[in-house]
N, C-alpha and C positions, 0 to 999 in steps of 0.2 A: 861600490867599496862591501867587501865582504868581510862579517866578525864571527867566524865562526869556529867552533869547539873541535880537534881533529874529527876529520873524517874516519870511518870505516863503519864495522859493525859492533853493535853492541851486542850481543846473542841471549837468547831469553834466558839462561841459565845464570845470567849474571844481571838482569833487568830485578830496578827495586822501585817498587811505588814510593814517588816523588821526583827522581832520576829527573833530570831539565836541561834541555841541550837549546842552544838559539844560533838566530845569527841577525845581523844588521847587515838593509840593503837599500842603498839610494833608487829608488824610481826613476828614471829618465826618459826622458820626450824618445828614444831609441828603442827601448822596453816595449813603452806601449806599442809603437808602429811595428816593433816583431811582433809583438802578441798579438793586434791585429792579422799580421799577417801569417803567423800560423793557426789563429781561431776563426779566420773571416768573419771577424764581427767590426765590420768598419762604422760602427754608430758615434754619428761626428761627435756624439759627447765626449768620446777618449779623444777624438783627431780634430778638430776643426774649434779655433778658439772663438769664431765670431759667434756659430751656432751653441757653443757652450757655455757665452758668457750671456745667454738670455733661457738659460734652462734654471731650475733649483738650485742648483750647484754652480753657478756664476763664476763657470770657469769650468777647462777643461779638470776630469776625473779619468785614474789608470782602470779599467777594467778588476771588474773583481776578483774573475777569477786569475788573474795574474799576481795580483795581490797572495789570495788562496794558493798559489802556485810554491812561496815560499814554503808555509809549512811543510807541504810535500817534496820542498829541499831538507829541510830539517829529519824528517822522517825518512827519508833514503839515505841519506848522506851520516847524520849523525844519532838517530836515537830512532828508532833499534840502528838503524843504517841497510848497509848494503844486505840488498836478497830478502829486506823486507817486502811485503804484499800488501797492500790496500784494501780491505774489505770495505770499509763504509768511511765517510765522512758530511759531519754535519756543517754548518756555515749560518751566521749570523751578520749581516755587513752592520756594521754600525757607524760609518763615518766614511766620508771619499777620502781616497786616497787622491793626491796631486801629484804631477810632475816636481818633481822635485826634493819632493818627504823621502825624508829615512825610516822604513818600515823596520823595525825589531819585532822577530818572531820569536814566541816562543814555544815550546814542546812541553809536554811535563809529562809522565807515570802516573794514569791514577788508578787503574787496577790489571793484574796479571791472571792470566788463567791459563795456568802453564799445562793440562790435559790436553788444552785446544789450541795452544802456543798462541792465544790471543791477547791481545795488548789494547788498553785503553788509555788515548790520550789526550787531556785539556790540550785544548790550540787556542793560539790567540796572538794578535797582527796589534800593535801599535804604534804611530806615530805620537811622537812626546811622552804624556802620561795617557794620552786618548787610546783605547781600545774602540780599532778600527772594524774588528773583526775577532771573533769567537766562535768556538764551537768544538766538535769532540770526534778524534778519526780512530778506527778499528783496525787493528793492523795483525799481521799474521807474522809473529817476529824469529826470524831466524832462529835456528837450533842447533850446536853441536853435533846432535842426534843425527842430523839431514844434512850435513857439512862433506 
């Protein structure tokens, strides 16, 4: 399930501090299996119920980078959107995401450097009211000058 704002591009010239976008996605077993195949990360804490039951998590969890990928989706599709280039991302994993969890991903504009086309974005993912991932992204925003 995706609950997105419209996709496209918000150009550098139209960005404002405080703008935000989000999406909601339920993490499925299939998502975890596909991410394992794509990333080649087959850690059994993600894939094996019996193994994961005996870990500190007491059950399977999604790959942290699968959750972080939802941040990339918001940035690449919504804010700033198409044409955005990632320059950096910090991530702090706060809690596990489990199969079946609905992750609410939020991205908000913190600062804009018009001269360098750099935008700093606050990023976070929540399951319910619990923050499971937080960080900050720096991106090169698309500009009408280069369109």
